VMD Tcl script that draws the C-alpha trace (Angstrom):
set ca {
  {-13.46 11.43 -13.84}
  {-11.04 12.35 -16.88}
  {-8.01 11.64 -14.46}
  {-8.99 8.11 -14.76}
  {-9.29 7.84 -18.42}
  {-6.16 9.54 -18.56}
  {-4.40 7.15 -16.32}
  {-5.24 4.01 -18.39}
  {-4.52 5.98 -22.23}
  {-1.18 5.87 -20.76}
  {-1.26 2.34 -20.58}
  {-3.18 0.95 -23.84}
  {-5.83 2.31 -26.48}
  {-9.02 2.47 -24.50}
  {-11.71 3.41 -27.10}
  {-14.84 5.75 -26.57}
  {-16.69 2.79 -26.23}
  {-15.10 0.67 -23.98}
  {-14.57 3.81 -22.01}
  {-18.18 4.47 -21.61}
  {-19.42 1.05 -20.46}
  {-16.35 1.16 -17.95}
  {-17.15 4.77 -16.67}
  {-21.22 4.07 -16.55}
  {-20.12 2.02 -13.74}
  {-18.45 3.71 -11.51}
  {-19.65 5.62 -8.30}
  {-17.48 8.97 -7.04}
  {-17.89 8.33 -3.78}
  {-16.45 11.32 -0.89}
  {-15.38 10.35 2.44}
  {-14.17 12.53 5.89}
  {-11.05 11.87 7.58}
  {-10.67 8.88 9.62}
  {-13.31 7.01 7.91}
  {-13.34 3.45 7.68}
  {-13.96 1.86 4.23}
  {-12.82 -1.53 5.22}
  {-13.39 -3.27 8.61}
  {-12.47 -6.57 9.68}
  {-14.42 -9.76 8.65}
  {-16.17 -7.16 5.91}
  {-16.33 -8.83 2.90}
  {-14.35 -5.45 0.55}
  {-16.79 -5.21 -2.35}
  {-15.13 -2.51 -4.46}
  {-11.87 -1.61 -6.32}
  {-11.57 2.13 -6.27}
  {-9.40 4.56 -7.60}
  {-7.83 8.01 -5.55}
  {-8.21 10.72 -7.23}
  {-7.57 11.98 -3.71}
  {-6.67 11.25 -0.62}
  {-4.64 9.41 1.57}
  {-5.66 5.96 3.20}
  {-3.88 3.29 5.34}
  {-4.32 -0.51 5.63}
  {-3.85 -1.46 9.29}
  {-4.37 -4.57 11.60}
  {-5.28 -3.15 15.07}
  {-3.70 -4.20 18.18}
  {-3.86 -3.56 21.60}
  {-1.06 -0.98 22.05}
  {-0.85 0.20 18.34}
  {-2.19 -0.48 15.00}
  {-0.09 -2.35 13.15}
  {0.23 -0.26 9.41}
  {1.15 -2.00 6.34}
  {0.88 -0.04 3.55}
  {-0.57 3.75 2.81}
  {-2.33 4.31 -1.21}
  {-2.32 8.21 -2.51}
  {-4.08 10.21 -5.59}
  {-3.62 8.17 -8.20}
  {-4.01 5.02 -7.41}
  {-5.88 1.85 -6.95}
  {-7.09 0.89 -3.65}
  {-8.71 -2.11 -2.19}
  {-8.54 -4.85 0.16}
  {-7.96 -6.62 -2.74}
  {-7.52 -10.23 -1.37}
  {-11.08 -9.95 -0.13}
  {-12.28 -8.52 -3.37}
  {-10.75 -11.41 -5.36}
  {-11.83 -14.74 -3.08}
  {-15.35 -13.21 -1.64}
  {-13.66 -13.78 1.94}
  {-13.41 -11.31 4.80}
  {-10.66 -9.39 5.36}
  {-8.39 -9.59 8.02}
  {-7.25 -5.78 8.06}
  {-9.06 -2.28 8.09}
  {-8.68 0.87 5.64}
  {-9.34 3.77 6.74}
  {-9.11 7.19 5.50}
  {-6.30 9.50 6.41}
  {-7.05 13.25 4.86}
  {-10.42 13.98 3.23}
  {-10.57 11.24 0.14}
  {-12.31 11.34 -3.29}
  {-12.67 7.50 -4.40}
  {-14.06 6.76 -8.31}
  {-15.57 2.66 -7.33}
  {-15.98 -0.24 -9.68}
  {-18.35 -3.02 -7.38}
  {-17.09 -6.62 -8.04}
  {-19.97 -7.37 -9.85}
  {-20.19 -4.88 -12.14}
  {-16.10 -5.42 -13.18}
  {-17.05 -9.10 -13.99}
  {-19.81 -7.18 -16.00}
  {-17.26 -5.47 -18.00}
  {-14.98 -7.75 -18.41}
  {-17.71 -9.82 -20.23}
  {-18.75 -7.03 -22.30}
  {-15.79 -4.65 -23.54}
  {-12.76 -5.28 -25.40}
  {-10.75 -4.00 -22.80}
  {-12.19 -4.67 -19.50}
  {-10.03 -7.80 -19.06}
  {-6.97 -4.80 -19.62}
  {-7.83 -2.31 -16.93}
  {-8.53 -5.45 -14.49}
  {-4.78 -6.56 -14.78}
  {-3.59 -3.73 -14.87}
  {-4.90 -2.84 -11.06}
  {-4.17 -6.37 -10.12}
  {-0.72 -5.54 -11.22}
  {-0.11 -2.16 -9.71}
  {-1.13 -3.37 -6.58}
  {0.16 -6.58 -6.89}
  {4.05 -4.66 -7.63}
  {3.32 -2.60 -4.38}
  {2.68 -5.39 -2.49}
  {5.85 -6.44 -3.66}
  {7.97 -3.69 -3.58}
  {6.64 -3.45 0.62}
  {8.11 -7.19 1.06}
  {11.32 -6.08 -0.73}
  {11.98 -3.56 1.24}
  {11.12 -5.21 4.80}
  {13.70 -7.47 3.80}
  {15.96 -5.71 2.36}
  {16.45 -2.00 3.49}
  {17.03 -0.26 6.96}
  {14.03 1.37 8.63}
  {16.04 4.61 7.60}
  {16.61 3.93 4.02}
  {12.59 3.11 4.10}
  {11.21 6.14 5.43}
  {13.49 7.87 3.08}
  {12.01 6.20 0.43}
  {8.19 6.94 1.60}
  {9.60 10.88 2.07}
  {11.11 10.95 -1.66}
  {8.25 9.07 -3.37}
  {5.28 11.96 -1.66}
  {7.06 14.57 0.51}
  {4.01 16.68 -0.27}
  {1.50 13.89 1.74}
  {4.06 12.02 3.80}
  {3.36 15.47 6.19}
  {-0.31 14.57 6.40}
  {0.49 11.25 8.16}
  {0.76 11.12 11.50}
  {4.06 9.40 12.77}
  {2.83 6.94 14.34}
  {1.30 5.58 11.47}
  {4.79 6.43 9.62}
  {6.70 4.43 12.16}
  {4.80 1.46 12.11}
  {5.10 1.17 8.68}
  {8.77 1.24 8.55}
  {8.18 -1.71 11.53}
  {9.70 0.81 13.77}
  {8.93 3.04 16.96}
  {7.96 5.96 17.01}
  {10.59 7.29 19.22}
  {13.41 5.36 17.00}
  {11.72 7.04 14.11}
  {11.60 10.83 15.98}
  {15.99 9.70 16.06}
  {15.87 8.76 12.37}
  {14.41 12.09 11.39}
  {16.89 13.92 13.37}
  {19.59 12.35 11.57}
  {18.87 13.06 8.76}
  {17.52 17.16 8.69}
}
mol new
graphics top color blue
foreach p $ca { graphics top sphere $p radius 0.5 }
foreach p [lrange $ca 0 end-1] q [lrange $ca 1 end] { graphics top cylinder $p $q radius 0.2 }
display resetview
């Protein structure tokens, strides 16, 4: 819990009253490895903060899933477009490791917006983080080579990347597992 408070306090001033209002709505959940947090067709009801763990976002395909995002410790995770629009998700979110999340429901977030001064700043911070991550991913796919995308991911989270199966990393950077093996051989 203190981890989340410190995360927010680095970004804006947080009074004890605002923290209590926010904190009182959070629930801590532990999930095993390979747990589906959100299925295609479901409406996302939680905005979550990852205390520990790794999750992936993907679209199932017949041959190989299409992995399009990962989220790590100290990051927000949500099927955010579904969360905001209240429409069903078109993708899945699953844990890749044992994962601990602090979750806030859509209704509770709306209440926090109404009852606290800091609520909107907290919501804005979460949405900005998710938006920037999405934008960086899109620009990376348009401007960088697969090798550069792999190196960026490896540089950002070297201790965690070892826990992600290579087939998911390959899908994420837009190549086959065989092509990823060639890149890894070339750079090692």
